Residue, then its C-alpha position, 0 to 999 in steps of 0.5 A: m430488395s431481392s433475396e440476394e441483396h437481402h442476404e448481402h445486406q445481412r452479411d455486411e451487417r454481421e461483418k460490421g458487428n464483428k469488426e465492432n466487437m473486435e475493436y479495442n474499447k477503452d471505456e470498459g477497462g481495456n478489454v478486447k471484445m470478440d463475440g462474447l469473449h472478453v480478454k484483458k490486457r493482462d491476460l494477453w501479456l500472460i498468454a504472450g509470456g507463456a508462449l515465450g516461456a514455452l519457446a525458450a524451454l524448447g530452445l534451451g535444451k539445444v543451447s543449454g551447453k553454452a547458455r547454462p553458465a551465463a544463466v547460472c551467473a545471472v541467477r546467482e547475481g539476482y539472488a545476491f541482489k535479492e539478499w542485499l535488498a532484503g537486508k536493506a529492507e530489514k535495516l529500514k524496518e528496524d530503524v522505523e521501529d526504533i523511531v516509533a518506540e522512541g517517540v512513544h517513550q517521549y510521549q509517555s514521559d511528557l504525559s507522566a511529567t504533566a501528571d506530576t506537575v498537575k499533582r504538585e500544583k494541586e498540592i500547592l493550591e490545597k496548602i494555599e487554601k488551608i493557609v487562607e482558611e486559617k487566616l480567615a478563621k483568625m480574622q473573623p472572631g477578632q472582627g466585630e460588627g461594625 
């Protein structure tokens, strides 16, 4: 292989390696690799959004006279929607808190009722036990060896 062919072969290998590095690789979390530089999809969206924002800022000055009322209206409606949504979220939160509080109260009431029932049953059993002991005590002295 001549020196010139060797150089062409090395250049082809480098180009092939560069193409492989620039290919989209799904196996590694959606990163785009380029000679040691790793850029994620999210970063690409951020860069594109920044570029569009910069272009919009430059163009907004020229069109601000016509677009300003529409932008103000859009912001107003967006803010009204945010307030409406926040109100609905707060109402939902209160409803959930009420339901939880009611459930806890019912659980504690049931637990208290169960404790009272067990206490009453215990008292009744103690009374029955006393009665049985008294009857047994009366029967034993009267009973003779048979």
